[in-house]
N, C-alpha and C positions, 0 to 999 in steps of 0.2 A: 747098668750104668745110667740109662735114661731115666728109670724110675727114681734113682737116687738123686739125680740132678733136678728132676721135677720138684722134689720136696726140699732140695738143698738142706738136708738134714745131716750132711757129713761134717766132721770137725774141720776146723780151719787148717790143721796140719795136713789133712788130706787134700785140701784145696791147694796149699802151697806145693805139695808133691805133684799134683796134676799140672799146675802152671809151669813147673820146671821141666816138663816133657819137651823134647826137641820138636821143632816144626816138622822135621822129617818124619818122626813117628806119627805126629798128628795127621799129616797128609796121607800116610800109609793107611791109617785107620779110616780116614774119610773115604779113600778110594775103595776100601774093602766093603764099606757099608752101602751097597747099592740097593735101590728099591726093587720090589718084586716085578717080574715081567708084566708089562702092560700097565704099570702104575707110575704115576708122576713121581719123579725124584725131586723133591723140593730143594731149592738152593737158597741157603741163608747168605745174603750179601751183607758183609760187615764193612761199614763205611766209617773210617776214621776221619772225622771232619777236619777241613783245612789242610795244611801241608804245603811244602815248597815255599814260595815267597809269601804265602798267606798263613801267618802264624796264628790267626784267630785272636781270641782274648789273651790278655797278659795277666798273670796272677799277681797277688799282693806282693810277692817277692820276685816278680819279673820272670816267671816261668811261662813258656809258650803253651797255649792251649793245644796246638797241633801235636806236640810231642806227647802230652798226657793222653790225648785221644788215641794216638797210635799204640801206646803201651797198653791201654785198656783193650783196644781192638785185638791186639795180638793175643792177650790172655783169653779173650772171649773166643777167638778162633780155635785156640788149643783145646779149651774145655768143650766147645761144641763138636769139634772133630773127634775128640776122644769118645763122645757119646754117639758117634756115627752120623753126625749131621754133615751134609755136603756144604762146604763153605767156600766163599769167594771174597777176597779183600779188594776194595777199590784202590787202596795204596798199601804198600808194605815198607815204605821208607819215608823219611822226612824230605828227601830229595825227589823232585818231580821233573819230568821232561816237558819242555814247551816247544812249540813251533818257532821257527826263526822270526816270524812276523809278529810274535807276541812280545812287545818291547816293554810295556808298562806293567805294573803290578795288577792294575785293573784288567788288562787284556789277558794276562796269565790266569787270573782268577776266573774270568769268563770262560776261557778255554777249558780249564780243569773242571769247572761246573758242568759244562756241556759234555765233556768226556765221560764223567761219571754218570750223567743222565743217560747217555747212549749205552754205556756198559750195562746199566741196570735194565733198561728197556730191551736190550738184546739178549738178556739172560732168561731162558725159559723157566717157568715155575718158580719165580723169584719171590723172596720175602726180604725186605730191606730193614736193617737195623743200623741207624746212623748215630754215631757216638760223638757227643759234644760236651762242652762245659759252659756254665752260665757266668754272668757277671752283672753286678748291680752297684749303684752308687753308695749303698750302705753296707758296711762290713758285717752287720748283724743278720742279713738275709742269707739263709742256707737251705739245703735240701735238694733232692732230685726231683725233676719234673719230666714227664713223658708227654710228647706231642705226637699226633697221628695224622696220616693222610685221610682224604675224604672217602673212605670205604668202611663198611661195617667190620671187616676182618682187621683192618688197621686199628679201629677203635677198640675192638676186643683185645687185641694183643697189647695195646697201650694200657688198657685198664688192668690187665693181668700184671704187666710189668710194674705199673705204679703201685699196685697192691703188694707185690713182692718186695719192692724197694722199701715201702713203709714197714713191712713186717721184719725184714732182715737187716736193714741198715740202721734204723732208729736214730737218724740224725736229721736235724733241721725241721722245718715246718712241714706238716702233712699237706699234701697237695692232691689235686685230682687231675687225671689225664685230660688233655685239652686238644681240640683240633688245631692244627698248625695254621699260621697266618698265610695270607696270599703271597707274601713277598719272599718266601723261602722257595727258590726256583726248583731245586731237585724234587722236593716232596710234592710239588704241584704240577710236575711234568712227567710223572711216571704212573703206571697203571697197576703195579703190584701192591700187595699189602705192605705198608711201610710205617715205621715209627722212628722218632728222633728222641734219643735219651739225653737230656741235659743232666749229667751225673752229679753236678754240684756247682757251688759258686766259688770261682777262683778269687773273687773279691773279698771273701771271708778268710782271714788268716787261719782260723781253726779248720775250716773245710779244705783249704788249700793243703794243709799238712796231711790230712787224710787222703786226698786225691793223689798226692805224690807218693804215698806209701804202697808197697807191693801188696800187703795184706788187704788193704781196703780196695785196691784195684781188683784183686781176686774176688772179693765179695761182690763187687759190682758186676763182674763178668759172670759169676755163678748165678746171680739174680737174673741177668739178661738171658742166659742159656735156659734157666729154669722156666722163665715166662714163655720163651719160644717153644720149648718142648711141651708145655701144657696146652699149646694151641696147634701143634704140628699136625695132628690128625685132621683138624679143620682145614688146614692149608692143603693137605693131600686130597681131601674130599673135593675141595674147591677146584683144584687143578685137574681132577679126574671127572669134572662135570657133574658131581653128585650134589645133592641139596645140602646146604650148610645151615 
């Protein structure tokens, strides 16, 4: 299964079948696939951006980014777990819990950002995949963009994912992976390899339609799992103190 997903050469019908597996089965498969004794068990943290009171960007037809992020994240978790990857989600619902003293939207967003940062930093042998959607003033701008944290492994994962997006999605302008800006708190306050995938532009009606469709979400998820698996050996070597 891992070799198949690395190449993502399976037909779309197979992807739809995989995406329809229950989370219960996915989690069973994930638990069963443990690393060899003495070897690091890399954990793929799948972060569905925004959520709760923070809906993120709003699409051309008023769909919330947070919900689209979560749908893609769930599909990604199922595919990754089916391939034996140990996965953790930063959120599994549109509803989030906040402390009683977080009254404003800003305070709730700050709390959730810090909560996710702590969760990532507290997870041993982590690799972060953060899922987002883009927005621009022009409806004609489209295409996926991958951003990466300030480490070599982050850059390598981002370049792999950007390449897979270009090969398998064939939508929008071709882009290059770029280092993330200083103002993205989570990506600049964690130490593990990390990438942020802007899956498309919600400001484009054409791309919005794609991003809302199950088949395109599955293709995005398969691309992300494929890119991770192509770099998984490097992450294992890194966390086992081997030269990369």
